[in-house]
Each structure stands twice: as structure tokens, then as C-alpha cells.
C-alpha positions, -999 to 999 in steps of 0.1 A, spaced: 569 -187 588 563 -160 562 594 -141 572 616 -172 569 602 -180 535 606 -145 522 643 -146 531 648 -179 512 674 -181 485 649 -198 462 629 -174 440 599 -198 437 598 -201 475 598 -163 479 571 -159 453 550 -186 470 553 -169 504 545 -135 489 513 -148 472 503 -167 503 501 -134 522 476 -121 497 457 -154 495 450 -154 532 445 -117 532 470 -111 560 465 -73 560 490 -70 589 516 -79 564 506 -52 539 536 -31 548 559 -60 540 542 -64 506 547 -28 498 584 -31 506 586 -61 482 573 -40 453 608 -28 448 625 -62 453 653 -69 429 636 -101 418 608 -89 395 589 -122 400 587 -114 438 579 -78 432 551 -86 407 537 -112 431 537 -86 459 516 -63 437 492 -91 429 490 -101 466 481 -65 476 451 -68 452 441 -102 466 443 -87 501 421 -58 491 442 -34 510 429 0 499 449 21 524 464 53 511 499 39 515 491 9 493 474 31 466 505 53 465 529 23 464 509 6 436 507 38 415 545 41 419 550 5 409 533 12 376 567 27 366 587 -4 374 594 -32 348 563 -42 329 558 -75 347 555 -55 379 535 -27 365 510 -50 350 503 -66 384 501 -32 401 475 -21 375 455 -53 381 457 -47 419 444 -12 415 415 -26 395 407 -50 424 406 -21 449 378 -4 429 366 31 436 394 42 460 419 34 432 398 52 405 418 85 405 451 66 403 439 45 374 426 75 354 458 95 360 479 66 349 459 62 317 468 97 308 505 90 311 529 70 289 535 34 299 547 1 284 518 -14 263 515 -43 288 509 -18 316 485 3 296 465 -28 287 463 -38 324 452 -3 333 424 -4 307 412 -37 321 413 -22 355 393 8 343 366 -16 329 359 -27 365 352 8 378 316 21 381 311 42 362 338 33 337 359 65 331 351 68 294 371 100 290 403 82 301 396 50 281 383 63 248 416 79 235 433 44 237 408 31 211 429 51 186 463 39 198 488 27 173 493 -6 192 467 -32 181 467 -49 216 461 -15 233 431 -8 209 418 -43 217 420 -36 254 402 -3 250 375 -20 230 371 -45 259 369 -17 285 342 0 265 324 -31 251 322 -55 280 304 -30 303 286 -15 273 295 21 279 273 45 259 299 73 260 323 49 242 302 36 214 314 61 188 350 51 195 340 14 187 325 21 153 359 23 134 371 -9 152 343 -29 137 367 -34 108 397 -43 129 419 -71 116 418 -88 150 387 -110 156 389 -105 193 386 -67 189 355 -73 167 341 -95 194 343 -66 219 329 -42 194 299 -64 187 292 -67 224 295 -29 229 270 -21 201 241 -35 221 210 -13 220 213 -3 256 247 13 248 239 26 213 208 45 224 185 63 199 212 84 182 234 55 171 209 27 169 207 26 131 245 27 127 250 0 154 223 -22 139 239 -19 105 273 -29 118 259 -58 139 242 -71 107 276 -72 91 293 -87 122 268 -115 125 281 -127 92 318 -123 102 343 -149 93 351 -156 130 324 -176 149 331 -158 182 323 -125 165 291 -139 151 281 -152 186 287 -118 202 268 -100 174 238 -124 177 236 -117 214 237 -79 209 210 -80 182 184 -92 206 180 -57 220 169 -43 187 136 -62 187 118 -69 154 143 -48 134 169 -76 140 146 -103 126 164 -108 93 200 -110 105 191 -133 134 171 -157 112 202 -159 91 223 -166 122 199 -193 133 210 -212 102 247 -206 107 272 -234 99 285 -232 135 265 -250 162 272 -224 189 263 -195 167 230 -212 161 225 -216 198 234 -180 205 210 -168 179 182 -191 192 188 -176 227 184 -141 213 151 -145 194 127 -138 223 123 -101 218 127 -104 180 105 -131 164 71 -122 178 43 -144 193 31 -165 164 38 -202 173 42 -211 137 71 -188 133 89 -205 161 81 -240 150 93 -233 115 128 -231 130 124 -264 149 142 -286 123 170 -262 116 191 -280 142 180 -312 159 205 -308 188 191 -306 223 208 -273 232 195 -255 202 159 -267 207 161 -260 244 172 -224 236 145 -220 211 118 -231 236 131 -207 263 131 -178 238 96 -187 226 83 -187 262 99 -153 268 79 -141 237 47 -154 252 45 -186 231 41 -221 245 57 -243 219 40 -276 210 68 -296 226 58 -284 261 21 -279 256 1 -300 280 -22 -311 252 7 -328 234 10 -364 245 47 -364 234 57 -333 252 90 -329 269 74 -333 304 69 -370 295 104 -376 280 125 -404 294 156 -383 294 156 -361 325 173 -333 307 142 -326 286 119 -325 316 144 -302 334 145 -280 304 108 -273 307 113 -259 342 143 -239 331 125 -224 301 92 -216 317 107 -190 341 105 -165 313 67 -169 312 59 -155 346 48 -170 379 14 -183 367 31 -203 339 56 -215 364 27 -227 385 12 -245 356 43 -261 341 70 -262 368 50 -271 399 40 -306 386 77 -312 380 84 -306 417 71 -342 421 93 -357 394 111 -389 402 145 -374 393 160 -350 418 177 -330 390 143 -322 375 129 -313 409 159 -290 414 151 -273 381 115 -269 391 123 -254 425 149 -231 408 120 -218 387 100 -212 418 130 -195 435 132 -170 406 101 -153 419 109 -155 456 111 -117 460 85 -107 435 52 -91 443 34 -120 425 49 -144 450 37 -122 479 2 -124 465 5 -162 461 6 -181 494 10 -214 476 44 -202 465 61 -201 499 42 -231 511 56 -252 482 91 -239 489 88 -249 525 77 -284 513 110 -285 494 128 -286 528 117 -323 531 129 -334 497 153 -364 494 176 -344 471 201 -323 488 201 -296 461 163 -293 461 165 -285 498 194 -261 492 175 -243 464 142 -240 484 161 -227 515 180 -202 494 147 -189 480 132 -186 514 162 -171 532 157 -134 525 123 -134 543 130 -161 568 108 -161 599 113 -176 633 81 -197 629 98 -215 599 130 -223 618 118 -257 632 112 -269 596 147 -257 587 161 -276 617 144 -308 606 159 -302 572 194 -298 588 191 -331 605 183 -347 572 212 -328 556 237 -343 581 236 -375 560 242 -357 527 274 -363 507 275 -326 498 274 -296 522 250 -273 501 219 -280 522 237 -277 555 251 -243 545 217 -232 533 200 -242 566 225 -222 586 221 -192 563 183 -195 567 185 -196 605 209 -167 605 186 -146 583 156 -155 605 175 -143 635 183 -110 619 147 -106 606 127 -119 635 149 -125 666 122 -113 690 101 -143 681 128 -169 689 115 -187 719 139 -198 747 133 -234 737 142 -227 701 174 -209 711 183 -239 732 178 -264 704 200 -243 681 226 -239 708 228 -277 712 235 -283 675 269 -301 671 296 -277 659 303 -286 623 339 -293 612 332 -277 578 341 -240 579 318 -234 549 288 -246 570 299 -224 600 304 -194 577 269 -179 577 268 -181 615 298 -160 621 294 -130 644 259 -140 655 253 -144 692 228 -172 684 258 -194 673 283 -182 699 294 -218 705 306 -221 670 332 -193 670 361 -213 685 358 -242 661 388 -249 640 396 -271 610 415 -303 608 450 -298 593 465 -324 569 497 -341 580 529 -326 567 537 -359 549 507 -352 526 521 -319 515 555 -334 510 540 -360 487 524 -332 466 557 -314 464 576 -346 453 549 -358 428 538 -325 413 558 -294 422 594 -308 416 586 -324 383 569 -291 371 600 -271 382 621 -296 362 601 -289 331 578 -319 330 543 -307 341 514 -332 343 494 -336 310 458 -348 308 439 -358 277 401 -352 276 387 -375 250 354 -358 241 327 -363 214 343 -335 195 379 -347 197 408 -348 222 416 -318 243 451 -319 260 456 -300 292 490 -289 306 486 -285 344 503 -258 364 520 -278 391 539 -248 404 511 -222 405 483 -244 418 498 -277 431 469 -286 455 443 -280 428 464 -300 403 467 -328 428 430 -328 433 422 -328 396 447 -357 389 432 -377 418 397 -373 404 408 -381 369 426 -413 380 396 -425 399 373 -420 369 352 -392 382 352 -373 349 346 -403 326 312 -402 309 304 -368 324 289 -341 302 298 -305 296 267 -295 316 273 -258 308 286 -243 276 280 -206 271 290 -197 235 320 -174 234 325 -177 272 332 -211 289 326 -248 287 322 -264 321 325 -300 332 332 -321 362 298 -327 377 290 -364 382 254 -354 389 251 -338 355 230 -307 362 258 -284 375 250 -289 412 272 -319 420 307 -324 432 330 -348 450 316 -343 485 344 -320 497 359 -286 489 394 -274 483 410 -240 490 416 -215 462 451 -210 449 447 -177 432 477 -169 411 490 -146 384 480 -168 355 455 -150 333 422 -163 317 434 -163 282 417 -184 255 420 -221 266 427 -214 303 413 -240 327 399 -228 360 381 -242 391 344 -235 392 332 -220 425 300 -211 444 320 -189 468 356 -186 481 373 -219 488 344 -240 474 362 -258 445 357 -295 441 354 -314 408 339 -288 385 362 -270 361 358 -248 331 377 -240 299 376 -204 286 365 -203 250 379 -167 247 399 -144 270 379 -135 301 400 -108 320 372 -102 345 379 -137 360 416 -130 367 424 -134 403 389 -147 412 391 -183 402 421 -206 404 438 -211 370 454 -245 371 460 -255 335 457 -245 299 447 -262 267 480 -273 251 464 -290 221 428 -295 208 415 -259 207 394 -269 176 377 -296 197 372 -271 225 356 -246 202 332 -273 188 318 -282 223 281 -278 227 263 -281 260 255 -318 267 286 -332 249 302 -361 267 337 -368 279 343 -404 268 376 -409 287 403 -390 307 439 -401 304 466 -389 327 500 -390 311 
């Protein structure tokens, strides 16, 4: 099938076949991909380079071929550089050597992004590019130094704090964190961050506010200014950074309470206060109007989220009562707080902790069970497997697969940890479990003799007619220049998405189907990380919901530029209904999450989004 498609006259067909080899990681076809690196069609050659990165083929032949491909046209060289970054340490020498040679700026930028993924980042090869004439190359060097916060590159960032490009200043602000600046440059870095937190660009101010937290009380003044910033997300970022800065006087924290009445700001303020050792009045048990008694589940859940920073005893005092809340989303937050201490010495000394997590296996909410199982899995024991099996039987009726996957992972861990205590009867019960159709449920059991009967199970293929319909309704119109458009009518304005029907047709089909059936209407952006992403598509509302099925990834050459739209995942091939918008470029996501659209209009509305904002309506054009 691959060979026939690679011989097709149609360039899009050849490109799709080339990408498919990488997407399914068909390493047996790596030699064919290497041959395609010199194909006369640069779209095919670039896709071959990208596919070698997806396939994770780090053989010496592939490393040499990719290094040579850096010299080909920039569209090919760029993908070859990305692929080398995916291959990691084995590709390190090739990346460093290439950074010392002359290349087209596109290729140099891709090499700098690839270098940012190496550990350690090769500062000696990266730093000279911070002085390049080309602004885009300097920006990429700032990213390569600033995102991983490389101490050896901080001096090279200092002059770039005045760069005309806001995105470069974003990377500089991140790279000036205390952990990178060290003692010798702390004063200089703090001075620059104090200036950058008042920058004209909100994303720069967000990045600077986040970095200021590491400077402790010395950052008090600039952060208190940032807390009162005109931009909502800057205020949120500043509130999230105050924990190590403001001290442990409750009054200092409550003086900021009315600066912003929004839920996300106040939630961030509470979490930071708890980290500083302060229990704000709004979650104090003595307050009859505390958030634990709020009618809106989000406030009760926020208590559990915030209290994690206070240590296990405060989790016991504040989060444990919430494990009995009437709303499963609140119970999930409470069990997530417990899970944060699953591997801690404090939990080892607190028998109640594991007992309560085991109790969570009986919960009515599928994600409570999945959370509790996940926390228990690392130290799973044979004696606990019967409780997990009972939980599995309950999970068979769930609309989502999270708890089923978690049970299988738990049993697999118990087998590795404690196989000698598995009785014959317990092995028999496990051996008689029906083989699940869902490959994600079978995944944790792979290669374990305990689940030998699950190895031959296969999936259920869709009929050919289904794929033909997708081609007719999505691919062909997109090839003809009329891609699907979707309007997200949000509280902050309309965001128009143009969908990539050629690059990700199955994902686009899934998104359109969900949009037409009203799944996204009245949902909330349950996750907004200032300067990073805004995420929606969870009908449950807490980030743990989905449509009850998963779709395969369609990893493609589209990049996570500002306004890219990608599928949220909890692992390979776990996409469903949750998607995210990138508020700024995020190169580290490239090739790891399906890009299926971009914001064609409404960037201002996107930038204004705050966690909790609603989507009022979704219109498919």
C-alpha cells in the first residue's frame, strides 16, 4: 500500500504516504524515507525528513542522511533539523556541528530549536547566534537559552532585553529567572525583569512576572505593581507568582483581594497564599461563608487545588472532607490533592492516606477512580488487586475509558512489584477478564504474561465508505481552496478558526461533528495558562471529560505558531473533544500534538480569554 501511494502522480498523495510511514513508526521503511530526502518534490522530501523524526529512527544511517539534508532547500533542511531535535542525544554532535556552519536562516532557526531540546543545551553552539544580524535568528537563540533557562547563556540575553521584537523579550524574561541568573547576575537580571514587567506587550509582562517569583521578597514591589496591571492575565500571572514574595501576613494577602474580583485571579491568590503558609479567610474553617460552602463547584474544587501547596496535613484538614462532596468534579480535585503526596515520606507515615485512596476505587465518578488508582499504582500490591478488579467491573459501565486504563495499569504494576503473592485463583480471575476492544485499555498490559490472552486482540476497522465520505466532504474542498471555517462565539468576542482539512482530515471531521451536535456550546475554557494556551472542549468542565471515545493522532508539519489549534492529549492517540489555542508560539509542541486549525480572525478575543470564560455558541460555516 505504501509503495503504491509513494509512486502516485499526485503530490498530496505521496506526501500523505510519506507522513503515514512516520506516524505509524514503520522503522522497516526508514531506508525508503532516507531515499526520499533527495526527492525532486521538496514537499515529499521535507515530509520524509519529518517522518524520520516521528519514527524516532536514530540509526547512524539516518543521522548522516538528516545531516546531509540540512544542505538541501530550506523547506527540507528545516524538517531535517526538527527531526534531529526529536532524536535527542544521538543527534547532538550533528546539531552542534551544523550550528557552527552557514545555513539559510530558516534552517538555523530550526537547528536552534532542536538544540533547545538537548540536555544539556549546548550553550557554546547556541550563544553566538544571539548576536546574529537576522532578528528571527536572534529570537530563536533567545528561545533556546530562555525556555530551558540556561545559566551559561544569561549574559547573552541581557542585550536582547531591549529587542524591538516582543517575542524575543518574552524569551529573555523567562531566561532571567533566578535559577539561571545565579548570584553573579541576580541584581542585573532583577533590574531588567523590573523593567520588563512594565513592558508594553502583555506577554512580556506575563513572562517577567513568572520569573520574578524566584527572587523572593526582593521582587515584592514590581510584583505588587503587576498584580494591578490593566491586563487580566498579567494580574493572574502575578498572583500566581506571589507565594515566595509576599510573606506570611494574612492581611497583606487580603489587601489584594479586591484588586480583581474574577474567579481565576482570586483562586491564584489563594493558592499562592497557601504556599506562603497563609490560610486566607475565604477557605478558613471558621468562616461560615468560605469557599467550601459555595454553591458553585468550581470554588469548592479550588480549595482542594490550592491546599496542595500547604503540605499533607493541610490536605488532610481541608481536602479530605471534600472527598465526600456531592459533585464528582470536586471529589476529583480532592483526590488529586491526595495523589500529589502518593510517593512522599509523609504519606508513608500516614496509613490513612493510602486507605482513603483505596476507598476512592469505589467512587461513582470515573475520574475519581482513575485518580486514586493512578496515585496507588507505583506501589501497587497483590493484596489490593481484588479491590482494583471490583473497580474494573464498575468501570465497564463508564462512558470514558480512564478508569479502565488505570485499573489495568494498577494490576500490571502490582504484578511487577509483587508477582510472588498473586494466588492461582487471582491469576485465574484476571485471565478470565474479557479482552477489551479498546487498545488504550490493553496498552498497560502489553508484554506481561499475566495478560497473555490479550496480545492477539485487534481493533475494529471503519468501513472504506466512511473514509471516502471524509475525503469528499473535507479533503477535496480543502484542496480546492475552501477549507472549513468555525466561529467560536465567546464571552470575549468571536474567534474564527480555519481548519486544516488536508493535514488532519480525521481530526477536522471529528471537530466538526462535535461542533454540529452542540458539544462545545456553553462549555468553558477550563484551562488558560497566561502566555501559553487556552483549552476548551470538556463537557464535564474540569479538564477530565471527553466524548467517550478517542481518535488517532495526525501529526503533521504545521507548527505551533501563535493562534495554532491543537488536540489535547493524555498520551498518544487519546484525542477526543478537548482542544487548545496557543497564545504565543510553542515550538516544543511541534510534532507532538495534532495541529488541525489556526485562528484566522479574533486574535484579540483569544488574548483576552481568562480561565472560566464560556463559549456561548459554535457556528460551522
